[in-house]
C-alpha distance (Angstrom), angle and dihedral (degrees) to the residues before:
residue distance angle dihedral
M1 . . .
P2 3.74 . .
E3 3.71 117.6 .
N4 3.78 117.3 -120.4
N5 3.83 103.2 -128.0
P6 3.82 110.6 179.5
W7 3.81 91.8 -166.3
S8 3.75 120.3 76.0
P9 3.80 117.8 -138.2
P10 3.81 114.0 -103.6
A11 3.76 117.8 -99.5
W12 3.76 94.1 -124.5
L13 3.80 89.7 68.1
G14 3.75 88.8 68.1
E15 3.80 95.1 -108.3
P16 3.77 122.5 116.0
S17 3.72 116.2 -100.5
N18 3.76 122.5 -135.9
A19 3.82 92.2 -148.3
P20 3.78 114.1 108.7
Q21 3.76 112.6 -105.2
S22 3.79 125.8 -150.3
E23 3.78 119.9 -134.1
E24 3.87 93.4 -154.2
P25 3.87 115.2 101.4
F26 3.74 118.2 -114.4
T27 3.81 112.7 -102.3
L28 3.78 137.3 171.1
P29 3.77 124.4 -132.9
A30 3.78 113.1 -103.2
Q31 3.79 92.5 -115.5
E32 3.82 89.8 58.1
V33 3.81 95.8 51.7
P34 3.84 110.9 97.0
R35 3.78 111.0 -105.3
D36 3.80 91.3 -130.2
L37 3.83 89.3 65.2
W38 3.81 96.0 54.3
F39 3.79 92.9 82.0
P40 3.80 127.5 25.9
A41 3.79 113.1 -104.6
R42 3.76 114.5 -109.8
P43 3.76 121.8 -154.2
Q44 3.79 110.8 -110.5
E45 3.77 113.1 -122.9
R46 3.77 111.8 -141.6
P47 3.80 116.1 -151.2
A48 3.74 114.8 -113.4
P49 3.80 111.1 -101.6
K50 3.78 113.9 -104.6
P51 3.78 115.3 -118.5
A52 3.79 112.7 -104.6
R53 3.80 113.0 -103.9
R54 3.76 117.5 -126.6
P55 3.82 129.1 -148.8
R56 3.77 117.1 -87.7
S57 3.73 120.1 -86.6
L58 3.79 117.7 -102.4
A59 3.80 91.9 -118.1
F60 3.80 89.9 59.7
A61 3.82 98.4 40.6
L62 3.82 100.6 40.5
P63 3.85 97.4 76.8
F64 3.81 90.3 50.0
I65 3.80 91.6 47.0
I66 3.81 89.9 53.6
L67 3.82 91.9 46.0
F68 3.79 95.3 50.5
G69 3.79 90.3 41.6
L70 3.79 90.9 56.8
L71 3.80 91.4 45.8
S72 3.79 91.3 51.2
A73 3.82 89.6 49.7
F74 3.81 90.8 53.5
F75 3.80 93.7 47.8
S76 3.80 90.4 46.9
W77 3.79 91.1 50.7
V78 3.81 94.7 52.7
S79 3.83 92.4 43.8
A80 3.80 101.6 45.3
E81 3.81 100.0 78.0
P82 3.83 96.2 41.2
L83 3.81 88.0 51.6
W84 3.81 91.6 54.1
L85 3.79 90.8 47.6
A86 3.81 91.1 48.2
V87 3.82 91.2 56.9
G88 3.80 91.9 48.1
H89 3.80 101.7 -98.9
G90 3.80 109.1 132.6
T91 3.79 146.6 65.6
S92 3.80 128.3 -91.6
G93 3.78 121.8 -139.9
T94 3.78 145.3 126.0
A95 3.79 125.4 -68.2
T96 3.80 120.2 -154.8
V97 3.80 118.1 -163.5
T98 3.80 114.0 -134.0
R99 3.81 103.0 170.1
C100 3.83 139.1 4.5
V101 3.79 129.1 -163.8
G102 3.80 132.0 -174.4
E103 3.77 132.8 24.0
G104 3.78 134.9 -101.0
M105 3.79 115.5 -16.5
T106 3.81 91.7 -1.4
R107 3.81 94.0 54.4
R108 3.80 111.5 125.4
C109 3.78 126.6 -175.5
L110 3.78 128.9 -159.6
G111 3.76 125.5 -161.1
D112 3.78 149.9 133.8
F113 3.78 129.5 -77.7
T114 3.78 123.2 -149.8
A115 3.80 124.9 -171.7
R116 3.77 135.7 159.8
E117 3.80 91.9 -102.4
F118 3.81 100.8 42.2
A119 3.81 145.9 -14.2
V120 3.81 128.2 -138.6
T121 3.79 133.7 -176.1
G122 3.79 136.4 -153.8
I123 3.81 97.5 31.2
S124 3.81 131.2 139.8
V125 3.79 114.8 -96.5
L126 3.81 111.4 -151.7
G127 3.77 130.4 -170.4
L128 3.82 100.2 39.7
V129 3.81 120.6 122.4
D130 3.82 119.8 -153.9
A131 3.80 91.8 -6.1
T132 3.78 119.8 173.0
P133 3.81 131.6 -164.3
G134 3.78 108.4 -72.1
T135 3.83 95.9 30.2
T136 3.80 112.9 137.6
A137 3.79 127.5 -162.2
R138 3.76 140.4 163.9
A139 3.78 109.5 -93.1
H140 3.81 143.3 171.2
M141 3.79 133.0 -135.2
V142 3.78 128.5 -171.2
S143 3.80 93.6 -140.1
E144 3.78 141.0 -28.1
R145 3.82 89.3 -93.7
S146 3.80 90.9 63.5
Q147 3.78 121.5 103.2
R148 3.81 96.3 -153.2
A149 3.80 135.1 68.0
Y150 3.80 119.6 -163.6
A151 3.79 114.2 -144.6
G152 3.78 121.4 -149.9
G153 3.76 133.8 51.0
G154 3.80 99.9 -88.6
G155 3.79 144.8 -35.0
F156 3.79 92.7 127.8
V157 3.81 93.4 135.7
L158 3.80 90.6 67.8
R159 3.79 88.5 53.2
W160 3.80 99.1 53.3
L161 3.82 105.1 27.0
P162 3.84 97.9 66.1
G163 3.79 90.6 44.9
L164 3.80 95.4 52.3
T165 3.79 90.1 44.3
L166 3.80 88.9 56.6
V167 3.81 89.2 48.3
M168 3.82 89.4 58.0
L169 3.80 90.4 47.1
C170 3.80 89.2 53.7
G171 3.81 88.5 55.6
L172 3.80 90.5 50.9
A173 3.80 90.0 48.2
I174 3.81 90.6 53.6
A175 3.80 89.6 51.9
M176 3.80 90.3 50.0
V177 3.80 98.2 48.7
T178 3.81 93.1 46.2
G179 3.82 91.6 52.0
V180 3.81 97.0 -131.0
R181 3.83 89.9 155.9
W182 3.81 89.1 69.3
L183 3.78 94.5 62.4
T184 3.79 108.9 116.0
D185 3.78 97.8 -148.3
R186 3.81 111.8 77.3
R187 3.79 95.7 -146.8
E188 3.78 92.7 49.1
R189 3.80 90.2 48.1
W190 3.80 93.7 53.0
A191 3.79 92.0 42.5
A192 3.80 91.7 53.0
F193 3.80 90.7 46.6
G194 3.81 90.0 51.4
V195 3.80 91.5 51.3
S196 3.82 90.5 50.2
M197 3.81 90.8 53.7
A198 3.80 94.6 40.0
G199 3.82 94.3 61.0
P200 3.83 97.5 65.1
F201 3.80 90.0 36.8
L202 3.80 92.2 56.6
V203 3.81 90.1 47.6
T204 3.81 88.6 54.9
V205 3.80 91.5 49.0
G206 3.80 89.2 51.3
F207 3.81 92.9 53.1
L208 3.80 91.0 46.1
A209 3.79 90.4 53.4
A210 3.81 92.6 46.3
S211 3.80 93.8 50.0
F212 3.81 97.0 44.8
């Protein structure tokens, strides 16, 4: 007598199963598929690290340091006396032109300067346009040791400000050509930058002290 078994044997035992089987393949809805599996993962290529740049060698930077040092000395020299006159240090007097040479921008006049405190001869008279021998004008000198008299009543700021600005630019140029920005240590970088700026600044201080 056959036994009434309500449970069908599983299919994996090799016996047919009485349960209805679907011929459609098993799929998941798109919203249930992990987003990471939508597209195949691609390995990320990291760019090769750039080699660290080092400061310039002394053989390369030294000629530029000398060049910008000489330029800063020139700009300091032409700006020192106008700066003193702009802050009120100087003597007023009368300049008399005795001789002029050159034309246009290269025109240079020599003359004498007379003040209540002192009188000097054979100095450069600056600030006169189309001057001729015998022309007199009010002028200023820093001291009797100076070799230049500045005619006119003012305008000294325009004489010293561009020059000192160029002095600062020379310091920045020294910092650029030596490559101090490529130093890895922050303190060393700022110290080297300070030394680059201090050179032209000290030259300016020296010319200010000499022309006082």
